[in-house]
C-alpha positions as CSV (number, residue, x, y, z in Angstrom):
1,X,83.5,145.6,94.5
2,X,85.6,142.4,94.1
3,X,89.2,142.8,92.7
4,X,89.2,140.9,89.3
5,X,91.5,138.2,88.4
6,X,94.2,138.5,86.0
7,X,94.5,136.3,82.4
8,X,92.2,134.7,80.1
9,X,88.7,132.6,81.4
10,X,90.3,129.4,79.6
11,X,87.9,126.5,81.0
12,X,89.1,122.7,80.6
13,X,92.0,120.5,81.7
14,X,95.9,120.3,81.1
15,X,97.2,117.3,82.2
16,X,100.6,117.1,83.4
17,X,103.2,114.5,83.8
18,X,104.8,115.5,86.6
19,X,108.5,115.6,86.9
20,X,110.3,115.2,89.6
21,X,111.2,117.4,92.3
22,X,108.7,119.7,91.8
23,X,105.6,120.4,94.2
24,X,102.3,120.2,92.8
25,X,101.5,123.7,93.4
26,X,104.4,124.9,91.3
27,X,103.3,122.6,88.4
28,X,99.7,124.5,88.7
29,X,101.6,128.1,88.6
30,X,103.5,127.5,86.1
31,X,100.1,125.9,83.7
32,X,98.2,129.1,85.0
33,X,101.3,131.2,83.6
34,X,102.1,129.5,80.3
35,X,98.2,129.5,79.5
36,X,97.6,133.1,80.8
37,X,94.8,131.9,82.7
38,X,92.7,133.6,85.4
39,X,92.5,130.3,87.4
40,X,93.6,127.2,88.2
41,X,93.7,124.4,90.6
42,X,95.3,120.5,90.3
43,X,92.6,117.7,91.8
44,X,95.1,115.4,93.9
45,X,98.9,116.1,95.2
46,X,101.9,114.3,94.1
47,X,104.7,114.4,96.6
48,X,107.5,116.4,94.9
49,X,109.9,113.7,94.3
50,X,106.4,111.6,92.5
51,X,106.1,111.9,89.3
52,X,102.8,111.1,86.7
53,X,99.2,112.1,86.3
54,X,98.6,115.5,88.1
55,X,95.6,117.0,86.6
56,X,95.3,120.3,86.3
57,X,91.6,122.5,86.1
58,X,91.1,125.8,84.5
59,X,88.7,128.3,84.9
60,X,85.1,126.6,85.4
61,X,86.9,122.9,85.1
62,X,87.6,123.9,89.4
63,X,83.9,123.4,89.7
64,X,84.6,119.8,88.8
65,X,88.0,118.5,90.8
66,X,86.0,117.0,93.9
67,X,84.6,114.3,91.3
68,X,88.3,113.9,90.2
69,X,89.8,113.4,93.4
70,X,87.0,111.1,94.7
71,X,87.8,109.0,91.9
72,X,90.0,105.6,91.9
73,X,94.0,106.2,91.0
74,X,96.3,104.1,90.1
75,X,100.2,104.0,90.8
76,X,103.2,102.5,89.9
77,X,105.9,102.3,93.0
78,X,109.0,100.5,94.4
79,X,109.6,100.0,97.6
80,X,112.7,99.6,99.4
81,X,113.4,96.8,101.8
82,X,115.6,96.9,105.2
83,X,115.2,100.5,105.8
84,X,112.7,102.7,107.6
85,X,112.9,106.6,106.9
86,X,111.3,109.5,109.0
87,X,109.6,110.5,105.5
88,X,109.0,107.2,104.4
89,X,110.5,107.5,101.2
90,X,113.9,107.9,99.7
91,X,114.4,111.5,100.6
92,X,113.8,111.3,104.4
93,X,116.8,110.0,107.6
94,X,117.3,106.6,107.8
95,X,115.7,105.3,111.1
96,X,115.8,102.0,111.5
97,X,117.8,98.8,109.6
98,X,117.0,95.7,109.2
99,X,118.8,92.4,107.2
100,X,115.8,90.5,106.9
101,X,114.5,90.3,103.1
102,X,111.3,89.4,102.5
103,X,110.5,86.1,99.4
104,X,108.2,86.7,96.9
105,X,105.6,84.6,98.7
106,X,106.1,86.5,102.0
107,X,105.2,89.8,100.3
108,X,102.3,88.4,98.3
109,X,100.8,87.1,101.5
110,X,101.7,90.4,103.6
111,X,99.8,92.1,100.7
112,X,96.1,91.0,101.1
113,X,95.3,92.8,104.4
114,X,95.8,95.9,102.6
115,X,93.4,95.5,100.2
116,X,89.5,96.3,100.4
117,X,88.1,99.2,103.5
118,X,91.6,100.0,105.5
119,X,92.6,102.6,108.1
120,X,95.9,104.0,107.0
121,X,97.8,106.8,109.2
122,X,99.2,109.3,106.9
123,X,103.1,109.9,107.1
124,X,104.4,112.7,109.4
125,X,105.6,114.8,106.6
126,X,102.3,115.2,105.0
127,X,99.9,117.6,104.6
128,X,97.5,116.5,107.1
129,X,95.9,119.7,109.7
130,X,96.8,118.9,113.1
131,X,95.0,121.7,115.1
132,X,95.2,123.9,112.3
133,X,98.9,123.3,111.5
134,X,100.4,120.9,108.8
135,X,102.0,117.6,109.9
136,X,105.3,118.4,107.9
137,X,105.6,122.1,109.1
138,X,105.1,120.3,113.3
139,X,107.7,117.4,112.1
140,X,110.0,120.0,110.9
141,X,110.1,121.7,114.2
142,X,110.9,118.4,116.2
143,X,107.4,117.9,117.3
144,X,105.7,114.8,118.1
145,X,103.4,114.1,115.4
146,X,100.3,112.1,116.2
147,X,98.0,111.8,113.5
148,X,94.9,109.6,113.7
149,X,93.8,107.0,111.3
150,X,92.0,107.4,108.4
151,X,89.5,104.9,106.1
152,X,90.6,103.9,102.7
153,X,89.6,101.9,99.7
154,X,92.6,99.8,98.5
155,X,91.2,98.1,95.0
156,X,94.0,96.5,93.7
157,X,97.4,95.9,95.3
158,X,100.3,93.5,93.7
159,X,103.9,93.0,93.0
160,X,104.7,93.0,89.6
161,X,108.6,92.8,90.1
162,X,111.1,91.8,92.2
163,X,114.0,93.1,90.7
164,X,116.4,92.2,93.6
165,X,116.1,91.3,97.3
166,X,116.3,95.0,98.6
167,X,113.3,96.3,96.1
168,X,109.5,95.1,94.5
169,X,107.6,96.5,92.0
170,X,103.7,97.4,93.2
171,X,100.8,98.7,91.3
172,X,98.2,100.1,93.8
173,X,94.8,101.4,92.5
174,X,93.5,103.2,95.4
175,X,90.3,105.4,96.8
176,X,91.0,109.7,97.9
177,X,93.3,110.2,100.3
178,X,95.6,107.0,100.0
179,X,99.5,107.6,100.7
180,X,101.6,105.2,99.0
181,X,103.9,105.8,101.5
182,X,102.2,104.6,104.1
183,X,101.4,101.6,101.9
184,X,105.2,100.7,102.0
185,X,105.8,101.9,105.4
186,X,103.4,99.4,106.7
187,X,104.3,96.7,104.2
188,X,108.1,96.9,105.7
189,X,106.5,96.5,109.4
190,X,104.2,93.7,108.3
191,X,107.0,91.8,106.9
192,X,109.2,92.5,109.7
193,X,111.8,94.3,107.8
194,X,111.0,97.7,107.3
195,X,110.7,100.0,104.5
196,X,110.1,102.7,102.3
197,X,109.1,104.2,99.0
198,X,112.3,104.2,96.6
199,X,110.0,106.0,92.9
200,X,106.4,106.8,92.9
201,X,104.4,107.5,89.8
202,X,100.8,108.3,89.1
203,X,100.0,106.5,86.3
204,X,95.9,107.5,85.6
205,X,93.3,109.6,88.0
206,X,90.1,109.0,87.4
207,X,89.4,109.4,83.7
208,X,92.5,111.4,83.2
209,X,95.7,109.1,82.8
210,X,99.5,109.4,80.8
211,X,98.2,109.1,77.3
212,X,96.4,112.5,78.0
213,X,99.8,114.4,79.8
214,X,101.9,116.7,78.4
215,X,105.7,117.1,79.6
216,X,106.7,120.0,81.3
217,X,109.2,120.6,78.9
218,X,106.2,120.7,76.2
219,X,104.5,123.7,78.7
220,X,108.4,125.6,78.5
221,X,108.4,125.2,74.7
222,X,104.7,126.0,74.0
223,X,103.6,128.7,76.5
224,X,101.5,131.7,75.1
225,X,101.0,130.1,72.1
226,X,97.7,129.0,70.6
227,X,99.5,125.1,70.7
228,X,99.3,125.0,74.1
229,X,95.9,126.2,74.2
230,X,94.8,122.9,71.6
231,X,96.2,120.9,74.3
232,X,93.5,121.4,76.7
233,X,90.7,118.9,77.1
234,X,87.1,119.9,77.8
235,X,85.9,120.6,80.9
236,X,83.3,117.7,81.0
237,X,85.9,115.4,80.8
238,X,86.3,115.7,84.2
239,X,82.6,114.4,84.7
240,X,83.1,111.2,82.8
241,X,81.9,108.9,86.0
242,X,78.2,111.3,86.0
243,X,75.5,110.2,84.1
244,X,74.3,113.0,81.6
245,X,71.4,114.9,82.1
246,X,70.0,116.7,78.4
247,X,68.5,119.9,79.1
248,X,65.9,121.3,77.5
249,X,66.7,125.2,76.8
250,X,64.3,126.8,79.0
251,X,65.6,124.5,81.9
252,X,69.5,125.7,80.9
253,X,68.2,129.0,81.3
254,X,66.6,128.4,84.3
255,X,69.7,126.4,85.6
256,X,71.6,129.2,84.7
257,X,69.8,131.4,87.0
258,X,70.1,129.3,90.1
259,X,66.5,127.3,89.8
260,X,65.6,123.6,89.1
261,X,65.5,122.9,85.4
262,X,63.5,120.1,83.1
263,X,65.7,117.5,81.9
264,X,64.7,115.7,78.5
265,X,66.7,112.5,78.9
266,X,69.1,110.9,81.1
267,X,70.0,107.2,82.8
268,X,70.5,109.1,86.0
269,X,67.8,107.8,88.8
270,X,65.8,109.7,91.3
271,X,68.2,111.7,93.8
272,X,71.3,110.8,91.3
273,X,74.3,113.4,91.0
274,X,74.4,114.3,87.3
275,X,75.8,117.0,84.9
276,X,73.4,119.0,82.7
277,X,74.1,119.4,78.8
278,X,72.2,121.6,76.3
279,X,73.5,121.9,72.7
280,X,76.5,119.8,73.4
281,X,77.6,122.8,76.4
282,X,77.8,121.4,80.2
283,X,75.3,123.6,82.2
284,X,75.4,122.5,85.6
285,X,76.0,119.6,88.0
286,X,73.2,118.8,90.3
287,X,70.7,116.2,91.6
288,X,68.1,114.6,89.5
289,X,64.6,114.6,91.1
290,X,61.3,114.3,89.7
291,X,62.3,115.3,86.0
292,X,64.2,118.2,86.7
293,X,68.0,118.9,87.6
294,X,68.5,121.0,91.2
295,X,72.0,123.0,90.7
296,X,74.8,122.6,92.7
297,X,77.4,123.8,90.9
298,X,76.8,126.4,87.8
299,X,79.0,126.5,85.0
300,X,79.3,130.2,83.5
301,X,81.4,130.7,80.4
302,X,82.6,134.4,79.5
303,X,81.2,135.5,75.7
């Protein structure tokens, strides 16, 4: 018999404005402790020095994490021109320098090839796995890390400010798996001057933005109180981008038992992934076919 998880069976989302200097895992662990939750996970890692939206799923909401990680995300970041580093950010060792500083016009032209479907090589200091090991572990051990390029959709990449010749501020909207550090590195190469990320902030991720967030200080202050519970967002917020299927009572029961359930109404088309709802409660995520929802993820709530 499996070991029972400790903590409360909470389900929902807590959106944290992650502070710099902490790993995403450390923030998740803090939230899990503060809520005394039995299960928690996040929808998309932020680098330790990055700040901004870290969406943390509790309980049954962890089943909706893939729909948030697959959604578009927006970042604000500053690129430092004239220096490359081994980590592609300001924490790394400077590898190369250049006296060249691009003009605003040159930057505007250089970002154009970074839009749409591109191929991106993740940073050597990243969590990408190579033969079962994390790239950053190999890099720290002094091994020559060779990471294959990966596809990335970049919906938007614009320079929003140029505070001085050494720096430029950008906003980017991209799909799953994007590394801002790689964008800064490759943009510096394209401009012939090198570059790395100076600061990075995620401003929204799928349906969640900074307006939904709580600070780390709030979590510490409100830990183990009803006030922190009240800040949880419903599980179904993570399913915002999916169509809703209204279920019959019998359909909801069948879905909870792992069987296809009858759909009363939906805007989903045949074969679409959608989420089923009965009496305002999410029941399952699945595929809509022939008037029924075929379950892929069933939500089980404690009574």
